[in-house]
Biopython code that builds the backbone (N, CA, C, O; Angstrom):
import numpy as np
from Bio.PDB.StructureBuilder import StructureBuilder

atoms = [
    (1, "MET", "N", (16.314, 5.733, -6.729)),
    (1, "MET", "CA", (14.900, 6.199, -6.456)),
    (1, "MET", "C", (14.591, 7.186, -7.512)),
    (1, "MET", "O", (15.399, 8.074, -7.782)),
    (2, "GLY", "N", (13.480, 7.072, -8.109)),
    (2, "GLY", "CA", (12.991, 7.922, -9.186)),
    (2, "GLY", "C", (12.368, 9.249, -8.680)),
    (2, "GLY", "O", (12.125, 9.429, -7.487)),
    (3, "SER", "N", (12.140, 10.105, -9.575)),
    (3, "SER", "CA", (11.586, 11.430, -9.203)),
    (3, "SER", "C", (10.199, 11.244, -8.552)),
    (3, "SER", "O", (9.864, 12.004, -7.643)),
    (4, "GLU", "N", (9.404, 10.292, -8.970)),
    (4, "GLU", "CA", (8.114, 10.079, -8.316)),
    (4, "GLU", "C", (8.304, 9.609, -6.868)),
    (4, "GLU", "O", (7.574, 10.043, -5.977)),
    (5, "ASP", "N", (9.267, 8.737, -6.632)),
    (5, "ASP", "CA", (9.537, 8.315, -5.282)),
    (5, "ASP", "C", (9.953, 9.420, -4.438)),
    (5, "ASP", "O", (9.511, 9.490, -3.292)),
    (6, "LEU", "N", (10.791, 10.325, -4.905)),
    (6, "LEU", "CA", (11.250, 11.466, -4.106)),
    (6, "LEU", "C", (10.111, 12.423, -3.870)),
    (6, "LEU", "O", (10.004, 13.013, -2.795)),
    (7, "ASP", "N", (9.255, 12.586, -4.863)),
    (7, "ASP", "CA", (8.029, 13.479, -4.664)),
    (7, "ASP", "C", (7.188, 12.849, -3.539)),
    (7, "ASP", "O", (6.656, 13.585, -2.708)),
    (8, "ALA", "N", (7.061, 11.610, -3.488)),
    (8, "ALA", "CA", (6.249, 10.926, -2.431)),
    (8, "ALA", "C", (6.937, 11.149, -1.099)),
    (8, "ALA", "O", (6.272, 11.367, -0.086)),
    (9, "GLU", "N", (8.228, 11.098, -1.088)),
    (9, "GLU", "CA", (8.951, 11.357, 0.240)),
    (9, "GLU", "C", (8.755, 12.778, 0.644)),
    (9, "GLU", "O", (8.556, 13.021, 1.835)),
    (10, "VAL", "N", (8.793, 13.742, -0.236)),
    (10, "VAL", "CA", (8.551, 15.123, 0.063)),
    (10, "VAL", "C", (7.129, 15.262, 0.634)),
    (10, "VAL", "O", (6.939, 15.906, 1.665)),
    (11, "GLU", "N", (6.165, 14.681, -0.011)),
    (11, "GLU", "CA", (4.821, 14.787, 0.422)),
    (11, "GLU", "C", (4.627, 14.133, 1.872)),
    (11, "GLU", "O", (3.885, 14.636, 2.715)),
    (12, "ALA", "N", (5.313, 13.049, 2.064)),
    (12, "ALA", "CA", (5.271, 12.346, 3.431)),
    (12, "ALA", "C", (5.920, 13.266, 4.463)),
    (12, "ALA", "O", (5.435, 13.387, 5.588)),
    (13, "PHE", "N", (7.021, 13.914, 4.074)),
    (13, "PHE", "CA", (7.713, 14.844, 5.048)),
    (13, "PHE", "C", (6.818, 15.989, 5.399)),
    (13, "PHE", "O", (6.711, 16.340, 6.574)),
    (14, "LEU", "N", (6.145, 16.613, 4.397)),
    (14, "LEU", "CA", (5.253, 17.723, 4.702)),
    (14, "LEU", "C", (4.152, 17.365, 5.583)),
    (14, "LEU", "O", (3.839, 18.089, 6.528)),
    (15, "ALA", "N", (3.490, 16.162, 5.284)),
    (15, "ALA", "CA", (2.449, 15.687, 6.087)),
    (15, "ALA", "C", (2.884, 15.440, 7.576)),
    (15, "ALA", "O", (2.181, 15.780, 8.527)),
    (16, "ALA", "N", (4.041, 14.850, 7.691)),
    (16, "ALA", "CA", (4.628, 14.550, 9.061)),
    (16, "ALA", "C", (4.961, 15.878, 9.774)),
    (16, "ALA", "O", (4.650, 16.040, 10.954)),
    (17, "ALA", "N", (5.572, 16.794, 9.079)),
    (17, "ALA", "CA", (5.872, 18.080, 9.715)),
    (17, "ALA", "C", (4.601, 18.872, 10.115)),
    (17, "ALA", "O", (4.551, 19.531, 11.154)),
    (18, "GLU", "N", (3.661, 18.780, 9.305)),
    (18, "GLU", "CA", (2.412, 19.448, 9.677)),
    (18, "GLU", "C", (1.751, 18.812, 10.853)),
    (18, "GLU", "O", (1.135, 19.497, 11.670)),
    (19, "GLY", "N", (1.866, 17.498, 10.960)),
    (19, "GLY", "CA", (1.376, 16.753, 12.130)),
    (19, "GLY", "C", (2.095, 17.147, 13.417)),
    (19, "GLY", "O", (1.465, 17.277, 14.467)),
    (20, "VAL", "N", (3.394, 17.334, 13.341)),
    (20, "VAL", "CA", (4.164, 17.756, 14.480)),
    (20, "VAL", "C", (3.705, 19.141, 14.913)),
    (20, "VAL", "O", (3.458, 19.340, 16.102)),
    (21, "TYR", "N", (3.580, 20.099, 14.014)),
    (21, "TYR", "CA", (3.118, 21.453, 14.308)),
    (21, "TYR", "C", (1.746, 21.428, 14.935)),
    (21, "TYR", "O", (1.482, 22.175, 15.877)),
    (22, "ASP", "N", (0.828, 20.543, 14.407)),
    (22, "ASP", "CA", (-0.513, 20.488, 14.873)),
    (22, "ASP", "C", (-0.478, 19.924, 16.374)),
    (22, "ASP", "O", (-1.152, 20.452, 17.258)),
    (23, "GLU", "N", (0.299, 18.889, 16.591)),
    (23, "GLU", "CA", (0.425, 18.378, 17.971)),
    (23, "GLU", "C", (0.968, 19.386, 18.936)),
    (23, "GLU", "O", (0.528, 19.499, 20.080)),
    (24, "TYR", "N", (1.974, 20.142, 18.421)),
    (24, "TYR", "CA", (2.594, 21.184, 19.369)),
    (24, "TYR", "C", (1.542, 22.310, 19.639)),
    (24, "TYR", "O", (1.409, 22.750, 20.781)),
    (25, "ASP", "N", (0.820, 22.762, 18.633)),
    (25, "ASP", "CA", (-0.208, 23.782, 18.763)),
    (25, "ASP", "C", (-1.298, 23.345, 19.690)),
    (25, "ASP", "O", (-1.861, 24.148, 20.434)),
    (26, "ASP", "N", (-1.601, 22.044, 19.646)),
    (26, "ASP", "CA", (-2.725, 21.565, 20.503)),
    (26, "ASP", "C", (-2.194, 21.185, 21.933)),
    (26, "ASP", "O", (-2.959, 20.731, 22.784)),
    (27, "GLY", "N", (-0.927, 21.377, 22.154)),
    (27, "GLY", "CA", (-0.378, 21.130, 23.451)),
    (27, "GLY", "C", (-0.058, 19.706, 23.822)),
    (27, "GLY", "O", (0.157, 19.431, 25.002)),
    (28, "TYR", "N", (-0.012, 18.771, 22.868)),
    (28, "TYR", "CA", (0.226, 17.421, 23.049)),
    (28, "TYR", "C", (1.637, 17.133, 23.227)),
    (28, "TYR", "O", (1.959, 16.145, 23.887)),
    (29, "ILE", "N", (2.598, 17.964, 22.659)),
    (29, "ILE", "CA", (4.002, 17.671, 22.758)),
    (29, "ILE", "C", (4.664, 19.030, 23.104)),
    (29, "ILE", "O", (4.140, 20.094, 22.772)),
    (30, "ASP", "N", (5.881, 18.955, 23.812)),
    (30, "ASP", "CA", (6.555, 20.215, 24.074)),
    (30, "ASP", "C", (7.560, 20.605, 22.999)),
    (30, "ASP", "O", (7.749, 19.855, 22.041)),
    (31, "ALA", "N", (8.134, 21.626, 23.116)),
    (31, "ALA", "CA", (8.983, 22.176, 21.996)),
    (31, "ALA", "C", (10.170, 21.174, 21.724)),
    (31, "ALA", "O", (10.471, 20.840, 20.577)),
    (32, "ASP", "N", (10.819, 20.719, 22.832)),
    (32, "ASP", "CA", (11.914, 19.795, 22.509)),
    (32, "ASP", "C", (11.547, 18.572, 21.804)),
    (32, "ASP", "O", (12.306, 18.074, 20.973)),
    (33, "THR", "N", (10.372, 18.049, 22.112)),
    (33, "THR", "CA", (9.927, 16.846, 21.472)),
    (33, "THR", "C", (9.550, 17.175, 19.977)),
    (33, "THR", "O", (9.798, 16.362, 19.088)),
    (34, "ALA", "N", (8.996, 18.285, 19.743)),
    (34, "ALA", "CA", (8.547, 18.741, 18.412)),
    (34, "ALA", "C", (9.844, 18.837, 17.553)),
    (34, "ALA", "O", (9.906, 18.333, 16.431)),
    (35, "LEU", "N", (10.843, 19.489, 18.116)),
    (35, "LEU", "CA", (12.089, 19.717, 17.359)),
    (35, "LEU", "C", (12.804, 18.326, 17.026)),
    (35, "LEU", "O", (13.345, 18.105, 15.943)),
    (36, "SER", "N", (12.747, 17.461, 18.029)),
    (36, "SER", "CA", (13.316, 16.165, 17.813)),
    (36, "SER", "C", (12.599, 15.363, 16.728)),
    (36, "SER", "O", (13.226, 14.689, 15.910)),
    (37, "GLN", "N", (11.246, 15.457, 16.743)),
    (37, "GLN", "CA", (10.563, 14.753, 15.722)),
    (37, "GLN", "C", (10.713, 15.407, 14.331)),
    (37, "GLN", "O", (10.744, 14.710, 13.317)),
    (38, "LEU", "N", (10.803, 16.712, 14.294)),
    (38, "LEU", "CA", (11.098, 17.381, 12.958)),
    (38, "LEU", "C", (12.483, 17.072, 12.537)),
    (38, "LEU", "O", (12.684, 16.899, 11.335)),
    (39, "GLY", "N", (13.455, 16.983, 13.369)),
    (39, "GLY", "CA", (14.792, 16.500, 13.017)),
    (39, "GLY", "C", (14.814, 15.119, 12.424)),
    (39, "GLY", "O", (15.553, 14.858, 11.474)),
    (40, "ASP", "N", (13.994, 14.206, 12.985)),
    (40, "ASP", "CA", (13.951, 12.847, 12.506)),
    (40, "ASP", "C", (13.310, 12.863, 11.088)),
    (40, "ASP", "O", (13.757, 12.141, 10.197)),
    (41, "HIS", "N", (12.306, 13.659, 10.904)),
    (41, "HIS", "CA", (11.714, 13.730, 9.564)),
    (41, "HIS", "C", (12.592, 14.379, 8.531)),
    (41, "HIS", "O", (12.576, 13.994, 7.362)),
    (42, "VAL", "N", (13.340, 15.340, 8.941)),
    (42, "VAL", "CA", (14.377, 15.999, 8.057)),
    (42, "VAL", "C", (15.427, 14.918, 7.660)),
    (42, "VAL", "O", (15.805, 14.805, 6.494)),
    (43, "SER", "N", (15.857, 14.176, 8.610)),
    (43, "SER", "CA", (16.895, 13.118, 8.318)),
    (43, "SER", "C", (16.345, 12.079, 7.347)),
    (43, "SER", "O", (17.056, 11.633, 6.447)),
    (44, "THR", "N", (15.071, 11.688, 7.525)),
    (44, "THR", "CA", (14.505, 10.744, 6.578)),
    (44, "THR", "C", (14.429, 11.302, 5.206)),
    (44, "THR", "O", (14.687, 10.583, 4.240)),
    (45, "LEU", "N", (14.075, 12.597, 5.063)),
    (45, "LEU", "CA", (13.947, 13.217, 3.733)),
    (45, "LEU", "C", (15.335, 13.334, 3.147)),
    (45, "LEU", "O", (15.540, 13.060, 1.964)),
    (46, "ARG", "N", (16.310, 13.747, 3.983)),
    (46, "ARG", "CA", (17.664, 13.908, 3.463)),
    (46, "ARG", "C", (18.231, 12.558, 2.925)),
    (46, "ARG", "O", (18.909, 12.524, 1.898)),
    (47, "ASP", "N", (17.925, 11.428, 3.666)),
    (47, "ASP", "CA", (18.368, 10.140, 3.268)),
    (47, "ASP", "C", (17.731, 9.722, 1.926)),
    (47, "ASP", "O", (18.402, 9.148, 1.068)),
    (48, "ALA", "N", (16.428, 10.017, 1.758)),
    (48, "ALA", "CA", (15.753, 9.808, 0.467)),
    (48, "ALA", "C", (16.411, 10.538, -0.635)),
    (48, "ALA", "O", (16.629, 9.982, -1.712)),
    (49, "HIS", "N", (16.748, 11.818, -0.390)),
    (49, "HIS", "CA", (17.370, 12.667, -1.397)),
    (49, "HIS", "C", (18.741, 12.159, -1.765)),
    (49, "HIS", "O", (19.107, 12.110, -2.939)),
    (50, "GLU", "N", (19.514, 11.773, -0.731)),
    (50, "GLU", "CA", (20.869, 11.310, -1.044)),
    (50, "GLU", "C", (20.819, 9.945, -1.768)),
    (50, "GLU", "O", (21.775, 9.644, -2.482)),
    (51, "ASP", "N", (19.859, 9.165, -1.648)),
    (51, "ASP", "CA", (19.715, 7.880, -2.316)),
    (51, "ASP", "C", (19.189, 8.008, -3.760)),
    (51, "ASP", "O", (19.220, 7.059, -4.544)),
    (52, "ASP", "N", (18.679, 9.290, -4.092)),
    (52, "ASP", "CA", (18.215, 9.593, -5.457)),
    (52, "ASP", "C", (19.395, 9.713, -6.362)),
    (52, "ASP", "O", (20.271, 10.541, -6.112)),
    (53, "PRO", "N", (19.464, 8.908, -7.430)),
    (53, "PRO", "CA", (20.639, 8.918, -8.318)),
    (53, "PRO", "C", (20.694, 10.214, -9.150)),
    (53, "PRO", "O", (21.766, 10.512, -9.676)),
    (54, "GLU", "N", (19.695, 10.948, -9.296)),
    (54, "GLU", "CA", (19.698, 12.159, -10.131)),
    (54, "GLU", "C", (20.462, 13.313, -9.545)),
    (54, "GLU", "O", (20.534, 14.380, -10.155)),
]
sb = StructureBuilder()
sb.init_structure("model")
sb.init_model(0)
sb.init_chain("A")
sb.init_seg("    ")
for serial, (resi, resn, name, xyz) in enumerate(atoms, 1):
    if name == "N":
        sb.init_residue(resn, " ", resi, " ")
    sb.init_atom(name, np.array(xyz, "f"), 0.0, 1.0, " ", f" {name:<3s}", serial, name[0])
structure = sb.get_structure()
């Protein structure tokens, strides 16, 4: 994965994390669900980073 791909993954993570915070703030999800979703997004980002050959 190139630097541009990793940058795209970081942007996707930030957008997803912001979405989770917005849903929590709006009362659509509870804290446990928010943390679970954030954990999933962190795992996705970590996997992308570990697949990066640099």
